[in-house]
C-alpha positions in Angstrom: 4.9 8.5 -17.2 2.1 10.9 -16.1 -0.4 11.4 -18.9 -3.2 13.9 -19.2 -5.9 12.0 -21.0 -9.7 12.5 -20.9 -9.1 15.5 -18.7 -7.7 13.3 -16.0 -4.2 12.5 -14.9 -3.1 8.9 -15.3 -2.1 7.5 -12.9 -4.0 9.4 -10.2 -1.5 8.3 -7.5 2.0 7.1 -8.2 5.4 6.4 -6.5 8.6 7.7 -7.9 12.2 7.7 -6.6 14.2 10.8 -5.8 16.0 11.7 -9.0 14.0 9.4 -11.3 12.8 11.2 -14.4 9.1 11.8 -14.6 7.8 12.1 -18.2 4.7 14.3 -18.4 2.6 14.1 -21.6 -0.7 15.4 -22.8 -2.8 13.0 -24.9 -5.9 15.3 -25.0 -6.8 17.4 -28.1 -6.7 20.5 -25.8 -4.3 22.4 -23.7 -3.4 21.5 -20.1 -0.9 22.5 -17.6 0.6 20.6 -14.7 1.4 22.5 -11.5 3.5 20.7 -8.8 2.8 22.1 -5.3 5.7 20.4 -3.5 7.1 21.7 -0.2 10.4 19.8 0.0 10.7 19.9 -3.8 10.8 22.9 -6.0 7.4 23.6 -7.4 6.9 23.8 -11.1 4.0 25.0 -13.4 4.2 23.7 -17.0 1.8 24.5 -19.9 1.3 21.8 -22.5 -0.3 22.2 -25.8 -2.7 19.6 -27.1 -1.3 16.1 -27.9 2.3 16.6 -26.9 4.8 14.5 -29.0 7.7 15.0 -26.7 7.0 14.6 -23.0 8.2 17.2 -20.6 10.7 15.7 -18.1 11.0 16.7 -14.4 12.7 15.2 -11.4 12.1 15.5 -7.7 15.2 16.2 -5.5 14.0 15.3 -2.0 11.7 12.7 -0.4 8.1 14.0 0.0 4.9 12.2 0.6 2.7 13.4 -1.1 3.4 16.0 -3.8 0.0 17.4 -5.0 -0.2 18.0 -8.8 -3.0 19.9 -10.5 -4.1 21.5 -13.7 -4.9 25.3 -13.4 -7.1 25.0 -16.6 -9.3 22.2 -15.3 -9.7 22.3 -11.6 -10.9 18.8 -11.1 -7.7 17.3 -12.5 -5.5 16.3 -9.6 -2.8 13.7 -9.0 -0.4 12.8 -6.2 3.3 11.7 -6.3 4.9 9.9 -3.4 8.7 10.6 -3.7 10.9 8.2 -1.9 14.7 7.6 -1.7 14.2 3.9 -2.3 12.1 1.6 -4.5 10.0 -0.1 -1.7 6.6 1.4 -2.3 3.3 0.4 -3.9 0.0 1.7 -5.0 -3.1 -0.3 -4.2 -5.0 -2.0 -6.8 -8.8 -1.4 -7.4 -9.6 -3.9 -4.7 -7.3 -2.2 -2.2 -4.5 -4.8 -2.2 -0.8 -4.1 -2.4 2.4 -5.9 -2.5 6.0 -4.7 -1.9 8.2 -7.5 -3.4 11.9 -8.1 -2.6 11.8 -6.4 0.8 15.0 -7.3 2.6 14.7 -8.9 6.1 14.2 -6.3 8.8 11.6 -4.3 10.8 9.8 -1.7 8.8 7.1 0.9 9.4 4.6 0.9 6.6 2.7 4.0 5.8 -0.6 4.0 4.0 -1.9 7.3 2.6 -5.3 8.2 1.3 -6.1 11.6 -0.2 -9.2 12.1 1.8 -8.7 10.0 4.9 -5.1 10.7 5.8 -2.2 8.4 6.9 -2.0 5.2 8.9 1.1 3.3 9.9 1.8 -0.3 10.8 5.1 -2.1 11.8 6.0 -5.3 10.1 9.1 -7.6 10.7 10.3 -9.7 7.7 12.6 -12.6 8.4 13.8 -14.2 5.2 11.6 -15.0 2.2 8.3 -15.1 4.1 5.2 -13.2 3.1 3.3 -11.0 5.7 -0.2 -9.6 5.6 -1.0 -6.1 6.9 -4.3 -4.4 6.8 -5.3 -0.8 6.9 -8.9 0.4 7.3 -9.8 3.9 6.3 -13.2 5.4 7.4 -14.7 8.8 6.8 -14.0 11.2 9.6 
């Protein structure tokens, strides 16, 4: 669920799988719109009246990291959707930590994305039920 509440999108950054329904609602007492500016996915631009009772539902048909979302009515309202063909993704907590549970054994390239500081990658190998730690450090350019 992507909610427009307090003239902000909640959540600001989220992951979703290809084909998974995204419910978009407006909890504010004023009109908003949501504009998807995808490149691999078909863009959309939906107006929503105040306090929508029935959410608008959209799906993304192709992997894309990240799909920018914005409100044409309120220019500061932005969100980002990471669309992946699998469920192995995470959004960091307020302290910057993340966890990707139930990752099968194998070697993976992790990609960390930040809206201002870009993308970083790291390779991690998982063998069995072990836990691994990977750190990403972003700095202003």
